[in-house]
C-alpha positions in Angstrom: -3.0 -22.3 29.3 -1.3 -19.5 31.8 2.0 -19.4 33.5 1.9 -17.7 37.0 5.0 -15.3 37.6 4.3 -13.2 40.4 2.1 -11.7 43.0 2.5 -9.1 45.5 0.5 -6.5 47.6 -0.1 -2.8 47.4 -0.1 -1.1 50.4 2.4 1.6 50.2 4.5 4.0 48.0 7.4 1.6 48.3 5.2 -0.9 47.1 4.5 0.8 44.0 8.3 1.5 43.5 9.0 -2.2 43.9 5.8 -3.2 41.7 7.2 -0.9 38.7 11.0 -2.3 39.1 9.6 -5.7 38.7 7.4 -5.3 36.1 9.7 -3.8 34.0 12.1 -6.8 34.8 9.5 -9.2 33.4 9.1 -7.2 30.6 12.8 -7.4 29.5 13.0 -11.3 30.3 10.1 -11.8 28.1 11.4 -10.3 25.0 10.2 -6.6 25.1 12.1 -3.9 23.5 13.5 -0.8 25.5 10.3 1.6 24.7 7.9 -1.1 25.7 9.3 -2.0 28.3 9.0 1.7 29.5 5.2 1.8 28.4 4.4 -1.3 30.1 6.2 -0.1 33.5 4.6 3.2 33.3 0.9 1.8 32.9 1.9 -0.9 35.7 3.0 2.4 38.1 0.0 4.4 37.1 -2.5 1.5 38.4 -0.5 0.1 41.1 -0.4 3.6 42.9 -4.2 3.7 42.7 -4.7 0.8 44.2 -2.4 1.2 47.0 -4.1 4.5 47.7 -6.8 2.6 49.7 -3.6 0.6 51.2 -5.6 -2.9 50.2 -4.4 -3.6 46.4 -2.8 -6.9 45.3 -1.1 -7.5 41.8 -0.3 -10.4 39.6 1.8 -10.8 36.6 0.6 -13.9 34.5 2.0 -15.0 31.2 -1.0 -16.0 28.9 0.3 -18.9 26.7 -2.3 -18.7 23.6 -1.6 -18.5 20.1 -0.7 -14.8 20.7 1.1 -15.0 24.2 0.7 -12.0 26.2 1.7 -10.5 29.5 -1.3 -10.3 31.8 -1.1 -7.8 34.7 -4.2 -8.4 37.5 -4.7 -5.6 39.7 -7.3 -6.0 42.6 -8.6 -2.9 44.3 -11.7 -2.1 46.6 -14.6 -0.8 44.8 -14.2 2.8 46.1 -11.0 3.3 44.8 -11.3 6.9 43.0 -10.9 7.3 39.5 -10.9 3.4 38.3 -15.1 3.2 37.4 -16.8 5.9 35.5 -20.0 6.9 37.4 -21.2 4.1 40.1 -19.8 0.9 39.6 -22.5 -1.2 37.3 -22.5 -4.9 36.8 -20.4 -4.2 33.8 -18.0 -1.0 34.9 -16.5 1.3 32.2 -13.0 2.6 33.0 -12.5 5.7 34.4 -10.4 8.9 33.7 -7.7 7.5 35.6 -6.9 4.3 33.4 -7.0 6.7 29.9 -3.2 6.6 30.5 -3.3 2.8 30.9 -5.4 2.3 27.7 -3.0 4.3 25.5 -0.3 2.2 26.5 -1.3 -1.4 27.0 -2.8 -3.6 24.3 -5.8 -4.6 26.3 -7.3 -2.8 29.7 -10.6 -4.7 30.9 -12.4 -4.2 34.2 -15.1 -6.4 36.3 -16.7 -6.4 39.5 -16.1 -9.8 41.7 -16.4 -10.6 45.5 -17.5 -6.7 45.6 -14.4 -5.2 44.8 -12.5 -4.5 41.4 -10.4 -6.5 39.1 -8.4 -4.7 36.7 -6.6 -6.9 33.6 -4.0 -5.3 31.4 -2.3 -7.2 28.6 0.4 -6.7 26.3 1.3 -9.1 23.2 4.9 -10.4 23.5 6.7 -9.2 20.4 8.1 -13.1 20.0 7.6 -16.2 20.7 7.6 -17.5 24.8 10.6 -17.8 26.6 11.3 -21.5 27.6 9.9 -23.1 30.6 13.4 -23.2 32.2 13.6 -19.2 31.9 10.3 -18.8 33.1 10.7 -20.7 36.2 14.4 -19.2 36.9 12.4 -16.0 36.7 9.3 -16.8 38.9 12.4 -17.9 41.6 14.5 -15.0 41.4 11.3 -12.8 41.9 10.4 -14.6 44.8 13.7 -14.2 46.5 13.9 -10.8 45.8 10.2 -10.6 47.6 11.3 -12.4 50.5 14.6 -10.6 50.8 12.7 -7.2 50.3 10.2 -8.2 53.2 12.9 -9.4 55.7 15.1 -5.9 54.8 11.7 -3.7 55.3 11.1 -5.4 58.7 14.8 -4.8 59.8 15.0 -1.1 58.7 11.4 -0.4 60.1 12.5 -2.1 63.8 15.9 0.0 63.3 13.7 3.4 62.5 11.8 2.6 65.4 14.8 2.3 67.9 16.3 5.5 66.6 13.8 8.1 67.0 10.3 9.3 65.8 11.4 12.0 64.0 14.0 10.2 61.8 10.9 8.2 60.9 9.2 10.7 59.9 11.5 12.3 57.9 11.9 9.0 55.9 8.2 9.1 55.1 8.5 12.5 53.8 11.4 11.6 51.7 9.3 8.7 50.4 6.5 10.8 49.8 8.6 13.1 47.8 9.6 10.1 45.7 6.4 9.4 44.8 5.2 12.9 43.9 8.4 13.1 41.4 7.3 9.6 39.8 3.8 10.7 39.5 4.9 13.8 37.9 7.5 11.6 35.6 4.5 8.9 34.7 2.3 11.9 33.8 5.1 13.7 31.5 5.6 10.4 29.9 2.1 9.4 29.3 1.7 13.2 27.9 4.7 12.5 25.5 3.1 9.2 24.4 -0.2 10.9 23.8 1.3 13.6 21.8 3.7 11.5 19.8 0.6 9.3 18.9 -1.4 12.5 17.7 1.5 13.6 15.5 1.6 9.9 13.9 -2.2 10.0 13.3 -1.9 13.5 11.6 1.0 12.3 9.3 -0.9 9.0 8.3 -3.9 11.7 7.6 -1.7 13.8 5.4 -0.5 10.8 3.5 -4.0 9.6 3.0 -4.7 13.0 1.5 -1.7 13.2 -0.7 -2.3 10.0 -2.1 -6.2 10.9 -2.9 -4.9 13.9 -4.0 -2.5 12.5 -6.7 -5.1 9.8 -7.7 -7.9 12.4 -8.4 -5.8 15.3 -9.9 -4.2 12.3 -12.2 -7.9 10.7 -13.2 -9.0 14.4 -14.3 -5.7 15.0 -16.3 -5.6 11.9 -18.2 -8.9 12.6 -20.5 -7.3 15.9 -21.9 -4.1 14.8 -22.2 -4.9 11.5 -24.4 -7.1 13.9 -26.3 -4.4 15.9 -27.1 -2.1 12.9 -28.0 -4.4 11.0 -30.1 -5.4 14.5 -31.9 -1.9 14.5 -32.6 -1.5 11.2 -34.1 -4.9 11.8 -35.8 -3.1 15.0 -37.8 0.4 13.0 -38.3 -1.5 10.2 -40.3 -2.7 12.8 -42.4 -6.5 11.7 -42.2 -7.4 15.5 -42.6 -5.0 16.3 -45.3 -1.2 17.0 -45.4 1.1 18.9 -43.3 4.1 21.1 -44.3 7.7 20.2 -42.8 7.3 22.7 -40.1 3.7 22.0 -39.0 4.7 18.2 -38.6 7.6 19.0 -36.2 5.1 21.2 -34.4 2.3 18.5 -34.2 5.4 16.3 -33.3 6.7 18.4 -30.5 2.9 18.5 -29.1 2.7 14.3 -29.4 6.1 14.2 -27.7 5.2 16.7 -25.0 1.9 14.9 -24.5 3.2 11.0 -24.1 5.7 12.5 -21.4 2.9 13.8 -19.1 1.0 10.5 -20.2 3.8 8.6 -18.6 4.2 10.8 -15.4 0.3 10.6 -15.0 0.9 6.7 -15.3 3.9 6.6 -12.8 1.7 8.8 -10.3 -1.1 6.6 -10.5 0.8 3.4 -9.8 2.7 4.9 -6.9 -0.8 6.2 -5.3 -2.2 2.6 -6.0 0.5 1.0 -3.9 0.7 3.6 -1.4 -2.9 3.3 -0.7 -2.5 -0.8 -0.7 -4.8 -1.3 -4.0 -2.2 -2.1 -6.1 -3.3 -5.7 -7.6 -0.8 -8.9 -8.0 -2.2 -10.7 -11.1 0.4 -13.7 -11.4 0.6 -15.6 -14.5 2.9 -18.4 -15.3 6.0 -17.7 -17.7 9.4 -18.1 -18.7 12.3 -15.7 -18.3 13.2 -16.3 -22.1 9.5 -15.0 -23.2 10.1 -12.0 -20.7 13.6 -11.1 -22.5 12.3 -11.8 -26.1 9.3 -9.4 -25.5 11.7 -6.9 -24.0 14.2 -7.2 -26.4 12.0 -5.9 -29.1 10.4 -3.3 -26.9 13.8 -1.9 -25.8 16.0 -1.8 -28.8 14.3 1.2 -30.2 15.1 3.4 -27.1 19.0 3.2 -28.1 20.2 7.1 -27.7 23.7 6.3 -28.7 24.6 3.6 -31.3 27.5 2.9 -29.7 25.8 1.1 -27.1 24.6 -2.6 -27.4 21.6 -4.0 -25.5 22.6 -7.6 -24.3 19.8 -10.2 -23.1 21.9 -13.0 -21.8 20.1 -16.1 -22.9 18.5 -17.8 -19.8 19.5 -21.7 -19.2 17.7 -24.0 -16.8 15.6 -21.2 -15.0 12.3 -22.9 -13.7 9.2 -21.2 -14.8 8.0 -17.9 -13.1 4.4 -17.6 -11.1 4.3 -13.6 -10.7 3.2 -10.7 -12.3 4.4 -10.3 -15.9 3.4 -6.7 -16.5 4.8 -5.5 -13.3 8.2 -7.3 -13.7 8.3 -5.8 -16.9 7.5 -2.3 -16.1 10.4 -2.8 -13.3 12.7 -4.1 -16.0 11.7 -1.2 -18.8 12.8 1.0 -16.4 16.3 0.2 -15.6 17.1 -0.6 -19.4 16.1 2.9 -20.2 18.0 4.6 -17.4 20.9 2.7 -18.6 20.5 3.5 -22.0 20.1 6.9 -21.3 23.3 7.4 -19.3 25.7 5.2 -21.0 27.4 6.5 -24.0 29.1 3.6 -25.0 29.6 -0.3 -24.3 26.9 -2.1 -23.4 24.1 -2.5 -21.3 23.7 -6.2 -20.0 20.5 -7.7 -18.6 20.8 -11.4 -17.0 18.7 -13.8 -14.5 19.6 -16.4 -12.5 17.7 -17.7 -9.3 19.3 -18.9 -5.6 18.0 -21.9 -3.6 15.8 -19.6 -1.7 13.1 -19.3 -4.6 14.2 -15.9 -5.0 14.9 -14.9 -9.2 17.3 -12.0 -9.3 17.5 -9.9 -12.5 20.8 -7.7 -12.8 20.6 -5.1 -15.3 24.4 -3.5 -15.7 25.8 -0.9 -18.1 29.0 0.8 -18.5 27.6 4.4 -18.1 28.7 7.4 -16.2 28.1 5.7 -12.9 26.5 7.0 -9.4 28.4 8.3 -6.6 28.1 6.5 -3.1 26.2 9.2 -1.2 23.2 9.5 -4.5 22.9 6.0 -4.7 20.1 6.0 -2.2 18.6 9.3 -2.8 17.8 7.8 -6.4 15.1 5.8 -5.2 13.6 8.8 -3.5 10.1 10.3 -5.3 10.9 13.2 -7.7 15.2 12.9 -7.4 17.4 13.6 -10.2 21.5 13.7 -9.4 22.5 17.0 -10.9 25.6 16.8 -13.2 26.7 17.3 -17.1 25.3 13.5 -17.7 21.8 14.9 -17.2 22.4 17.1 -20.3 19.9 16.2 -23.1 18.2 13.7 -20.7 15.1 14.2 -19.5 13.0 12.2 -16.9 10.5 12.3 -14.1 12.3 11.2 -11.0 9.6 8.4 -10.7 10.7 5.6 -12.4 13.1 4.4 -9.8 11.1 5.0 -6.9 8.4 3.1 -8.9 10.3 0.0 -9.6 11.7 -0.4 -5.8 7.8 -0.4 -4.7 6.5 -3.0 -7.4 9.5 -4.9 -6.4 8.7 -5.4 -2.8 5.0 -6.0 -4.0 6.2 -8.9 -5.8 8.0 -10.1 -2.4 11.4 -8.7 -3.2 13.6 -5.7 -3.3 15.4 -3.6 -5.5 19.2 -2.0 -4.9 22.2 -0.7 -7.0 26.3 -1.5 -7.1 27.7 1.5 -8.3 31.2 3.1 -8.7 31.5 6.8 -10.2 32.6 6.5 -13.7 32.7 2.6 -14.1 29.2 1.9 -14.4 26.3 0.5 -12.2 24.4 -2.7 -11.6 21.0 -3.0 -10.6 19.8 -5.8 -9.2 15.9 -6.7 -8.6 14.7 -9.4 -6.5 11.6 -11.2 -6.9 9.8 -14.6 -5.7 9.8 -17.2 -8.2 6.2 -18.2 -7.1 4.0 -15.5 -6.1 1.1 -16.9 -4.4 -2.3 -15.3 -3.6 -5.7 -15.9 -3.1 -7.9 -14.3 -5.6 -8.1 -15.8 -9.2 -6.3 -14.4 -12.3 -7.9 -12.0 -14.7 -10.5 -13.0 -16.5 -9.5 -14.4 -20.0 -10.8 -11.2 -22.3 -11.0 -13.1 -25.5 -14.1 -11.8 -27.1 -17.0 -14.8 -28.1 -16.9 -15.8 -31.8 -18.7 -13.3 -33.9 -21.6 -14.3 -35.6 -22.0 -14.9 -39.7 -21.7 -11.4 -41.3 -25.1 -9.8 -42.3 -25.5 -7.1 -45.2 -23.1 -4.5 -45.1 -24.5 -2.4 -48.0 -26.5 -0.1 -46.1 -25.1 2.4 -43.4 -25.1 1.1 -39.7 -25.7 3.4 -36.8 -23.0 3.4 -34.2 -24.1 5.0 -30.4 -21.0 7.3 -29.1 -21.6 7.7 -25.1 -19.1 10.0 -23.9 -19.6 13.6 -22.1 -16.5 15.0 -23.7 -16.7 16.6 -27.3 -12.9 16.1 -28.2 -13.3 12.4 -27.4 -16.4 12.1 -29.7 -14.8 13.9 -32.4 -11.6 11.6 -32.0 -13.4 8.6 -32.2 -15.7 9.8 -35.3 -12.6 10.6 -37.2 -10.7 7.1 -36.3 -13.9 5.6 -37.2 -14.6 7.5 -40.2 -16.2 4.9 -43.0 -19.1 5.7 -45.8 -20.7 2.2 -44.0 -21.5 4.1 -40.7 -23.3 7.1 -39.5 -22.9 8.1 -35.8 -25.5 9.5 -33.0 -24.1 10.8 -29.9 -25.1 11.0 -25.9 -23.5 13.0 -23.5 -25.0 11.1 -20.4 -26.0 7.6 -19.8 -29.6 8.3 -19.4 -29.6 9.9 -23.1 -27.5 6.9 -23.9 -29.9 4.7 -22.8 -32.9 6.4 -24.5 -31.2 6.4 -28.0 -30.3 2.7 -27.8 -33.8 2.1 -27.3 -34.9 4.2 -29.9 -32.4 3.6 -32.6 -31.3 -0.1 -31.8 -27.9 0.8 -32.9 -25.7 -1.8 -34.5 -22.8 -1.2 -31.9 -22.2 1.2 -28.6 -19.0 2.7 -27.6 -19.5 3.6 -24.0 -17.3 5.4 -21.2 -17.5 4.6 -17.5 -17.0 8.0 -16.2 -20.6 9.6 -17.0 -22.5 12.0 -15.3 -25.1 10.9 -13.4 -25.7 7.2 -14.1 -22.2 5.7 -14.7 -20.8 3.2 -17.8 -21.7 0.4 -15.3 -25.2 1.4 -14.5 -26.0 1.8 -18.4 -24.5 -1.6 -19.5 -26.3 -3.1 -16.5 -29.6 -1.5 -17.8 -29.0 -2.2 -21.6 -28.7 -6.1 -20.6 -31.6 -6.0 -18.6 -34.0 -4.7 -21.4 -35.1 -7.6 -24.0 -34.8 -4.8 -26.8 -30.6 -3.7 -26.4 -29.4 -6.9 -24.5 -27.9 -8.3 -27.6 -26.2 -4.5 -28.9 -22.4 -5.2 -28.9 -21.0 -2.7 -26.4 -17.4 -1.5 -26.8 -15.7 0.2 -23.5 -13.5 3.2 -24.0 -12.3 4.7 -20.9 -9.5 6.6 -19.2 -9.9 4.2 -16.1 -7.2 2.1 -15.0 -9.3 -0.8 -14.4 -9.1 -3.3 -11.3 -9.3 -7.1 -11.8 -12.8 -7.2 -10.2 -13.8 -4.0 -12.4 -12.7 -6.1 -15.5 -14.3 -9.2 -14.4 -17.5 -7.3 -13.9 -17.5 -6.2 -17.5 -15.6 -8.7 -20.0 -18.8 -11.1 -19.7 -21.2 -8.1 -21.3 -18.8 -6.2 -23.2 -17.2 -6.9 -26.7 -13.7 -5.3 -25.7 -12.1 -2.4 -23.7 -10.3 0.1 -25.4 -7.8 2.9 -23.3 -8.1 6.6 -24.3 -4.6 7.0 -23.2 -3.2 4.5 -25.9 -6.5 4.2 -28.4 -4.8 3.8 -32.1 -7.2 3.5 -35.3 -6.2 0.3 -36.1 -7.0 -1.3 -32.5 -10.4 0.5 -32.6 -11.3 -0.1 -36.0 -10.7 -3.6 -35.7 -13.2 -4.0 -32.6 -16.1 -2.0 -34.4 -15.8 -4.7 -37.3 -16.2 -7.3 -35.0 -19.2 -5.4 -33.5 -20.5 -5.1 -37.2 -19.4 -8.6 -38.2 -22.8 -9.8 -36.2 -26.4 -10.7 -37.2 -27.7 -7.3 -39.3 -29.5 -4.7 -36.8 -31.8 -2.4 -37.8 -30.3 1.2 -38.2 
């Protein structure tokens, strides 16, 4: 459905000026912002100037009232109009070089041949709903009055000029020509400015994408060696290879703490990179605020830095069940509470929750700590920013916790803000949607299948370790050391498949990031062959798996171990489940 607004002939330079003014006025009434009004008027002026150059052009303004309302400008011009068509006009003409500015400024530009002439259509989507019919009728009447008035005035002025002198007419024509040249120069400058701005914006987008890819790639490369350092230090602290003296224990503890700090930094960087690239997935589950507070209470109490600080969780009363990503919400609150504990010398850190009628849950983390100056209250949400001051002494951090928390809150349909006074404490308010709905199915349950009846464990079982990292293989052998087990190693996917067919091991521990054939391909090959189909497989990876990747793995593996948080108990428990099935030839 369309609503006709105005039409006019394009024969003179004055027609071009009037058309530009009317186009901008129409754009203003239809609700376009000032910058879009200039873009539309500039595009119309360029096209109208070309059509008027043949002294036989025509222009129409139409409102397309579709599902996405648009302002449509239709210009009719002779087929000989220079610059409109690329080459000789065929049945389906291509826009010529003179239309390049209009193509950059409008949402849609099309060209066709009709009745021996050219019909050019320019369209730009309305920023909001179309005005009422009363407003549109008033606009059409106003434009028609202006057209009649302009026509009468123009005729009177021409008669006066003819009565005066031919020289005065020529002088007026020269003035109009000068104005047209200035207008053309202005239009060309504006078009060039918009083109430059678009190039700058594209360059910034490319730089942001390159930064995100760089952070993601470097973080993944660092994750495995740092995980190895942390796990090897834990191995030493557990005295699996003999006792440590007091000084050695202190040194290894320092190594472990430094490695864990690096792990935390890498995890935060990867989370930020995922959110910026749009790859962070929201996996909503149903849970209560009481359950969330219960898990946080036990997790955060060991973080208390000062004995004079009380960590208080207000009992949630009457709050409905949440349907959102519990892990991401827990990550937000952990960051806020750990920050509050760091910067509170005495008093309390209080966590509370409330729901408003709009379906938003607000979590408040209040402390009686040092507070934040007004000029720093937005800076703390910038990446790697830490406010300098005496309160920073002895307090370490990466400057990523608060920026990541704000991005996560926005991802969950909410926001994160702060209220604070210097020396009187702070209150951080995290708001998230009570019910986050998304089309993707929730994560597949990773509960392993019930193991079969245990077989004879009196003779050694073979466990095949498929990983290209020598340190990781050594660490697994030390953690899983047992007299009933013997280990074989493979450094590539192809070698792993060959040894699996040759040895028929009791279990396989498989890395996903392998040279050549990756872990997914290895798993598919093992499941495809009858001789290896029933061998239990445990995934051991440093990758942060997506929902699709976990769904692809879980039906075919016994479990998934993370290299960054590997413990002897978790690894040994999974391996014992694998070995408790029917006895396999070793």
